[in-house]
N, C-alpha and C positions, 0 to 999 in steps of 0.2 A: 504494500500499500502507499500510498505517496501521501503528504504532508507537509504543511506549514506548521509553525511552532514561533508564536511570537506573545509580547506583554507588555507590558506600562507603555501603555499610549500617552496617557495621562491627557486626555480631549480635556480641553475646557481651561487647562489649564492656566491662572492668571501672570505667572511670573512676576508677584510681587516683591519678593526678594533677589532678583535678578541686578545684577550691575547693568546690565544692557538696557536703556530707556523706556520706559513705559508704553513710547508713541509706537515704538515699535512689536507690543505682544499682539494685535491681535494679527498681524499678518505671520508669526511665527506658530500661534495657536491654527490659521489657516495652512498652512506646512506640516502641520502635524495631519490634519487630514488627509490631506494629500498624500503622504506616506501610506497610509491605509488605505486607501485609494488603490493605490501602485500595488500593494500586498493580494488586493482582492482580486487587481487585474490578474496577476499573476496566474492566482488558484485558478481563474475561467481559463488562462491561453493554454495553462500546464494541465488541466484534467485534474486538480490535486482531489484526493481524496477527502482528507481532513484537515482542518485548522484547528491546532490549539492556543487557545489564547487566554494565558496563565494572570490573567487580572492586573487592575489598575488601570483598566481600558480609557477609565476616566477620573478626574476628581468630583466627587459625588457635588460638595457643597458650589460648582462652578457648572453644572452639566443640568441642562435644563430637559420637559419633554421634547421641546421641538428638537434637541441633540440626538434625542433618544432617538426620534421617528428619523429621525435623517441616518445614523448610524445602521438602522433595521433595514432600512431602505437598501442601504449601499451592502450589506450582509445577503441581503433578498438576491441580488444578482449572479451569486455563483451559485453551482451546484454541491460544491465542497458542504460536508455534513461539519458544521461550526459547533466546536466544544467551549464551551467560556466557564469561567470562577473567576470569584470576587476576591480582590487583595484587598489592603488596609484602606485603601484610598477610594476604594468602591466596594464597599461591604454590602452585601444584600441583605438589608434591613425586609421585617416583615411588612412595611409599606415601602416596596422598591420599584423603580422606573421600570422593568423588565415586565413586572405583571399590570404596569398601567398601559402595554401598546400590544397590539396583535405582530406576534412576531412569527416569521416564518416555518413552514416545516421542516427545515436544516439548521435549525437553532437547538442548542442541547446548551442547559443552563443548570450547573450546578449549584442549590439556591439553600443549602445546609452546610452549617460548621459541623457535621461528623462526613465520614465519608462515604461516597455514595458509589454507585458504577452504572453506567448508561451502556446497554449491549448492543453490538451491531453485528452484522453477518459474520463477519471474520473478526473483530475487535472490539473490544473491553476497555472501554476509560473509564477511571476512576478520577474522582474528583473532589475538593473539600474546597468550601468559599467563607471568605468572613462574614459574618454576623455582627461583628462589631471591630475596633481598630486595631486589636493586638492580643495574640493570644501566647501564654507559654508554653515549654516542652509537648511538643504532640507526639503523643503516646497512643496512634488510632489505627496499631498494623499488626494487633496482636489477633490469631487465628485467621487472619487471611489467606484465604487459598485461591489460585489463580487458576484458570483454565488453559492448560500448557497448551491445547490444541489451537488457539486463539491467541493473535496479538495482544497485548495488555500495556495500555499505558498508562501514568500516573500524572494527573496536574496538581500543583499544590503551589500556591503565594510564600515563598519561603524565603530566611536570610541564613543559608549554610553556611556562609563566611566568619559567622560571629557565633559560638553556641552558647553565649550570654544574651538572647535576646527574647520580644516578643513577639517574633514574627515566625510564628509557626515551624520552629525548629525541628528537625527531626533526625533520628540513627539512620546515618549512610548505609553503615553496614545491614542493621536490619531490613532494610527495605530494600538492597540490591540483592541480598541472598533470597529473597523472595521470587525473584525472576523478571519483573518488570522490563519489558523489550524498553521501554523509552521512558524517561523522566522529564516531562514537561514544565521546567520551573520559571517562575519570576519572581519578582521584586529586584533583584540588583541589576541595575543596568547597563554594566559594562559587559559583553560576551561573555560567557565564561562555561566552561567544560569540565567536568568529577567524574572521575571512573567510565570513561566514553559515552555515558549512557544520561547520567545527571547532568541538564544543559540549560543553561539560562539564555535565553537571546539577546538582551540588553532590551534601553528603549529603541524603540523603532524608529523613535526621531532622537537627537540628544539637546539637550534640554539646559545645559550648561556647560559654562569652561570644565568642568570635573566629565564631561563625556565627552572624550576627545576620540578620535579612530572612526571604525564604521560603524555603521548602525544600520538596521535593519529587523528582519527575521531570519529563522534557519528555516532551509528547507531541507527533508529528506526521504527515504525510504526505508522501509522493511519488510525483506523478503528474505522466506524460507529462513528466519529467527537473525538475518544479519544485517545491522542497521547501518546507511548510509546516511551522513550528512554534510552540507556545507551550508554557505552563510549569502542570503539576498540582502543585498545592500539596495534599499530603497528608500532613504532618507533623502531630505530635501538638501540638508544642510550639514557646514562642517565644522566644529569649535576644534582649535587648535590655540596653542602658545608657545612662546619662544624667548629668551633670554638674548640681551643683547648687550655686550658690554664695550662702553665707551671709553676707556682708561687710554689706550692708544692713541686714538684720534676717532672723533665724531665724522660718520660720514654717511648722507644723507640716502645716496643711491646706495651702498653699501646696505643700509637698512632696509630697504626696496628689493635688493636681491633676495635675503635670510625670507624676507616676507614672503617672497614667492614663492620661495621652498615647501612652504607650509599650507598652499592653495591646494585645493583640489579642484580639479574642472569640472563642471556643470554643478555645482552648489553653491549653495548661498553660504560664504565663507564668515564667519565670525574668528578673528583673530585678538589675542591680549599678547601687548609685547611687554617685558620685563627689565627695564632699562636699569642697570648696573654698572658701578665704575665709578673713578671720578673724573668729573671733568677739567679740563687743562683751564687753566690761569685766564680769566678774560673771558669764557665760554658760558653762556646760558641760555641752556635751551628752553624756547617757550613751547611748553608740552601742547600747550591748546593748538596751536596753529601746527605741529608736527601732524597732530594726532588727526586734523581737519584734511590736512595734504594728503595723509594715506588714503582716507577712506574712499578713494576713487580705484583703488584695487584690490577692496572686497566690502562684502554689505554693511559689516561693521569691525572697527578697531579699537581697542583703548589700550590705553600706555598706563604700567604702572609705573613712578619715578622713584626707583630705589638707588637713584646718584648720588655722589656727593661732590659741591664744590670746593675747588682746590682752592681753600680760603688762609690766608696767611692771618690767624688772630693778633698776634704783634703787633703787625705793621695797622691793623684796621683800629685797634683799641687805640694804638698813638696818636690817631687823629679822631676818637671819640670818646675819650676818657670823662667829659664832661658830659654827656647827654646819655640817651635811653640806651642807645647801640652799647656805649663804653658801661655802662651801669649791668650791663646783661651781661657781657664779656666778663666781668669782676664776679660775677655770682656765678659763672661755672667753672673758675680754676679750681674748685674744688672737687669738681664732679670727675668721675673717671673716662677720659676723655678715649679711652682705648675702648669701652664697650660701644660695639655698632649702635647699639638704639640710643645712648645717649650722644654720640656724636653727631648722627643722623640729626638728633632734637635739636642738637646747637645748632647746625646746620640750618636747620630750616627755621631756626630763629632767626639768628641773623640774617637770611634772607629775606625774610618778611619784614624785618626792621628796615635793613638799604633800601627795600621796596617802598616803603611808606617816608621813608627820609627821616627816621626816626634815633 
């Protein structure tokens, strides 16, 4: 059988804590929809048997009934059997959006926070949904016996990277010994594989600078108990960041060249540049202007200024003994100026006072 495994769409996400301007949030939300549409188109073009969607398809507090109708309409356009579990961001409460719409015959939704089984001709799919926002260790597999004449798939929205958490952590060895052919995980936004068949597809669309690299879904097949999987890149965006040291000599075009290497063709590129090093004496970078000039190369660019000015404190103090700047330098003399945090704070303070002619 052929399948697609995806999770963590986070449709409706507001991006309220993002460093990226809120004015860009609407188009970023639409790009998540576009990525999901690509996934469904692939299922149609490739005649996929099953789509396993392992939770956090939407953010409950920001997802409307109209949004749900749009999602149901999209899912109805494929002949694939779609299996869905709820995650910690889209828990399936008693009064849930799935029960407020007419779902198509190909939708199979696990609504309980106990292990359930949905049977198909050649495949048994086991799943469990969140009915609340978090769960402790999940001991739900005792006495479970699989039909070894069929393909067996487990769907669970779980954090297996941290064993002290409240996101349906479970004993991998116990589940592995049960004989599942594939474990379709959700929750972790970076594509990750454990024990060959415990798989996180990652978020379908990168949501922040923490989510660098390729994003999309897992595509696979199980034939005669043999699992083969690959990755389907269906994201609209690419997030990347790099460090750039200006200690030797700052070159705008060298910076552009480094930035260009981080861009992915046919993607909306979001780039973060960490500027490090010590500015040569007399050089003062206008970060806002630099950021503005780099915008033409990508969708969004932000610069984190970690640079240090090459400041001669003694010389500055000599000409500013009797003003605020001089008093500030006097107060810093007893500080540990080798501490990078202290050093940066002093440099920023002096720079601010000099800019304001104090």
